[in-house]
C-alpha positions in Angstrom: 13.2 -16.0 -0.8 10.2 -18.0 0.4 10.4 -20.2 3.5 9.9 -23.9 3.1 6.9 -24.1 5.4 4.2 -22.0 7.0 4.1 -21.2 10.7 2.1 -23.9 12.5 -0.6 -21.4 13.7 -1.3 -20.5 10.1 -2.0 -23.9 8.6 -3.6 -25.2 11.8 -6.2 -22.4 11.6 -7.1 -23.6 8.1 -7.2 -27.2 9.2 -9.1 -26.6 12.5 -11.8 -24.4 10.9 -12.2 -26.8 8.0 -11.5 -24.1 5.4 -12.3 -25.4 1.9 -11.1 -22.4 -0.1 -8.9 -19.4 0.6 -9.3 -16.0 -1.1 -6.5 -13.7 0.0 -7.6 -10.1 -0.3 -5.0 -8.5 1.9 -3.5 -5.1 1.2 -1.1 -5.0 -1.7 1.7 -4.0 0.7 0.9 -6.6 3.3 3.7 -8.9 2.1 4.0 -11.0 5.2 0.3 -11.7 5.5 0.2 -12.7 1.9 3.3 -14.9 2.3 1.8 -16.7 5.3 -1.5 -17.2 3.5 0.3 -18.7 0.5 2.4 -21.1 2.7 -0.5 -22.1 4.9 -2.6 -23.0 1.8 0.2 -25.0 0.4 0.7 -26.9 3.7 -2.9 -27.9 3.9 -3.7 -28.3 0.2 -6.3 -25.6 0.3 -7.1 -24.0 -3.1 -6.1 -20.4 -2.9 -6.7 -17.2 -5.0 -5.2 -13.7 -4.6 -7.7 -10.9 -5.0 -5.4 -8.0 -5.8 -6.7 -4.6 -6.8 -4.9 -3.1 -9.8 -2.3 -0.4 -9.1 -2.7 3.1 -10.2 -1.5 3.8 -13.7 0.2 7.0 -14.7 -1.9 9.3 -16.8 -1.0 12.3 -19.0 0.3 15.1 -16.8 1.5 12.8 -14.1 5.1 13.4 -12.9 5.9 10.1 -11.3 9.2 8.9 -9.9 9.4 5.3 -8.7 11.2 3.9 -5.7 11.8 0.2 -5.0 11.5 0.5 -1.2 11.3 3.0 1.6 15.1 3.5 1.9 15.3 4.3 -1.8 12.4 6.8 -1.5 14.2 8.5 1.4 17.3 8.9 -0.7 15.3 10.4 -3.6 13.3 13.0 -1.6 15.9 15.8 -1.2 16.2 16.1 -5.0 12.4 16.3 -5.6 10.9 18.4 -2.8 11.2 20.2 0.5 7.6 20.0 1.8 6.4 16.5 1.5 2.9 14.9 1.9 3.8 11.5 3.2 1.2 8.7 3.1 3.1 5.5 3.7 1.8 4.2 7.1 3.2 4.4 10.6 5.8 1.6 10.4 7.5 3.2 7.4 8.2 6.6 9.1 11.5 5.4 10.6 13.0 5.4 7.1 12.7 9.2 6.8 14.2 10.2 10.2 17.5 11.3 8.7 15.8 13.9 6.5 16.1 16.7 9.1 15.8 19.5 6.6 12.6 18.2 5.0 9.1 19.1 6.3 6.5 16.4 6.3 2.8 16.4 6.4 2.0 12.9 7.6 -1.5 11.4 7.2 -2.4 8.3 9.2 -5.7 6.5 9.9 -5.1 6.3 13.6 -2.9 8.4 16.0 0.4 6.6 16.7 1.3 5.6 20.2 4.5 7.6 20.1 5.3 11.0 18.7 6.3 11.1 15.1 10.0 10.3 14.7 10.6 13.1 12.2 12.4 16.4 12.8 9.8 18.6 11.1 6.4 17.2 10.7 2.7 17.8 11.2 0.2 14.9 11.7 -3.3 14.7 10.3 -5.7 11.8 10.8 -8.2 10.6 8.2 -9.7 7.6 6.6 -10.7 7.6 2.9 -12.3 8.0 0.6 -10.7 11.4 -0.1 -11.9 13.3 -3.1 -9.6 15.2 -5.5 -11.0 18.7 -4.6 -10.3 18.4 -0.9 -6.9 16.8 -1.5 -6.0 19.7 -3.7 -7.0 22.2 -1.0 -4.8 20.2 1.5 -1.8 20.3 -0.8 -2.2 24.0 -1.5 -2.8 25.0 2.1 0.3 23.2 3.3 2.4 24.3 0.3 3.3 20.7 -0.6 5.8 20.3 -3.4 6.1 16.5 -3.4 3.7 13.6 -2.7 5.2 10.3 -1.4 2.9 7.4 -1.5 2.6 3.7 -2.2 1.1 2.2 -5.3 -1.8 0.8 -3.4 -4.4 1.3 -6.1 -8.1 1.6 -5.4 -10.5 4.6 -5.5 -10.5 5.6 -1.8 -7.2 7.3 -1.9 -6.7 8.1 -5.6 -7.8 11.7 -5.0 -4.3 12.7 -3.9 -2.9 11.4 -7.2 -5.4 13.5 -9.3 -4.7 16.5 -7.1 -1.0 16.3 -7.5 -1.5 15.9 -11.3 -3.7 19.0 -11.4 -1.1 21.0 -9.5 1.8 19.7 -11.6 3.5 18.2 -8.5 5.9 15.3 -8.6 4.8 12.0 -7.1 7.3 9.6 -5.6 5.6 6.2 -5.9 6.7 3.2 -3.9 6.5 0.0 -6.0 4.5 -2.9 -4.7 6.3 -5.9 -3.3 6.2 -8.9 -5.6 3.0 -10.9 -4.9 3.2 -14.5 -3.8 3.0 -17.2 -6.5 -0.4 -18.4 -7.5 -3.5 -17.4 -9.5 -4.7 -13.8 -9.0 -7.6 -11.7 -10.1 -8.4 -8.0 -9.8 -12.2 -7.9 -9.2 -14.7 -9.5 -6.8 -16.7 -10.8 -9.7 -13.7 -12.7 -11.0 -13.1 -14.0 -7.5 -16.7 -15.3 -7.3 -16.3 -16.9 -10.7 -13.1 -18.7 -9.5 -14.9 -19.9 -6.4 -17.8 -21.2 -8.4 -15.4 -23.1 -10.7 -13.6 -24.6 -7.7 -16.7 -25.7 -6.0 -17.8 -27.6 -9.1 -14.6 -29.7 -9.3 
């Protein structure tokens, strides 16, 4: 359900900085940011485009299971694996705290302010890109039997998907939230074409 109006700070920024066009290239799972951008553009009459990279697509050999949200993913984990490579971001970890018999390898970009809230877990830090060969070594070294990740898309973190495929491991894939309404493209070139068309109007 969409709110009827944007927060004042959102549309005031567009107004005060005299924004002519808005291209929203936020992360596919940044639902609140995308929502506020959509509402602010509507409130100010600013033409808006969503630049949304395509999600990964299953390939032959992939063993994907889908989950609609983090709670659903947590429910599915016990039936799929015991040693889990978890790459869902810091805020999502709270959804997995009840899985006290599951061991997690958690990869984050930055160290969290608080200890991991999981009963059995090891933390590693890293920022992509991650290649498939190194990801495979990581999975083998930690005896991972399940990858849990989000359908983010993009090349930087796709290596883990290829590594899981090569090892025959199941992947529990979090579906993307529904994007906000409006025109969307998948490439920068298409976004530039849209901007050029808008500027000629």
